[in-house]
N, C-alpha and C positions, 0 to 999 in steps of 0.2 A: 504493500499499499505507501503512494506516495502522499506525501503531505502536502498541502498549499503552502504557498509563498508567507502567508499571513499566520500561519501556524508554526512555522518556524522562525520568524520576527517575533511571535509572542513569547516563545521557547528563551529564545537569545534575549529578550528583553526585561523576561523574569527571572531569569538567571542572573543578568548583571546587577538587577535593584536588587536583588536577593544578598548579593556576594559584598556588594557598596554598605548595603545599613545606610546609606545616608540618603538624603533627598538631590534629584539629580533634574534636568531639564530634557524636554523633548529632543531639543536640539541636542544636546551633551550625549543621549542616546544613540540618537541618528550619525552623530561624527564617531563616537568610540565604537559602534557595529557598522560604520560603512554602511548604511543602510538611509533609502528616501526618508527625506523629516516628517513629506504629508505621509507616507505610508505608518510611518513612526507613532505619529499622531493618530490615527484612526485605531491601531492596536493597541496604545498606550488607554483610549478610551473603552476598548471592548474589555483589556484584562481591570479596569477599575470597575467597569459592570458586575464585571464576574467577582471581583472581591480580593482579585490577586495583589493590587497595586491602590494604592490612594494618591489621589491628587489633591493638591491644593492651591486655589489661585491667589494671584497678586503679587506684589513687586520679590517678595521671598517665598514665593509657592514652588511648585514642582512636583517633583513623581517620586514617590516612595514605595517599597515593597510592604505592602500592609501587614499589620501585626501578625493575624493569622495566614497570610498569604502561604508561611512555610508547610501549612496543612493540606494543602492544593496537592492534588496527583499529576501528573502527565499527562493520563486519561483524562483527566475532568479537563484539563485546556484545551486538547485534542479533540474532545467532543465537543466544545463550545465554539471552538474554532472551525470544524468538518462537519459538522452536523453528526446525525445518526443514520445518513443514508446508506443504501449499499454500493459497494465495490463497483459493481454493475449494474445498469438500468437495462431491465428488462422490458420496460413498458414502451419508452420510445426510442427507435421505433421498436413495435411489438415483437418482440421474438417469437417464432413459430415450436421452439422447443420449449417453451413455458411451463406447461402443463407435466411437463415429466422432465425437468431438469436436474439433473443433478448437481452441476457447476454451480449454479447461484447459490444452493444448501449449502457445500463447501467455502463458496468464497465469504459466504457468511458467519461461518466456523470458524474460519482463519480471521477474521476483522475481530471477534469478539475474542480470540484467542491475543490476538496484538493487544487490543484494547485490554485486556486482562494484566497483561503483564506491566502496561503503561500504568495502571492502576495501584501497582504494587511500588512505584517509583513517586514519592513527595518532590516537590520543587527543591526541599531544603537538602534532599539528598543530591541535587544535579551539582551542588555547588562546595561539596565537601572537597576538603584536598585530594587531588591537586586542580582541581579544576577553579575553584575560588581565586586563589591567586593570579592566574592566568586570565580570568575575566575583568580581577582589575587592572590588569596592564594593559589589556586592550586601549589602543588608541591615544594611553596616558603619555603626558609629557615625556621625553627619557630624563632620569635624574642627574642634575649636574655633579 
């Protein structure tokens, strides 16, 4: 199963904000992760609605990892961004094998297994060492 670009961005944004433990901006996230700013803003908004991130408006505002963000699983984030749709669409155009197709059943089982594995991984797990320090070094200015 291939994840869409927004899901990939959501995971990287969640990981970086979790690792940093401080407030950041959409511009900084975009720069550090080498992602388009407009896309980052949209993904941040969706992660905020999900409860993974908190956003603070105003001059000293920004984006931060939510206090309970670490309890979310990768599976929850993937479902929020990918939806619960099936891997293949047997309806449009209507497949003549629909009534007796075993492939659709097996693909559904594989998708469920994929998500079950991701449900066992919390966002906090993703920033454990050695990943956390690498995330914090992304796009950071070189040390003097």
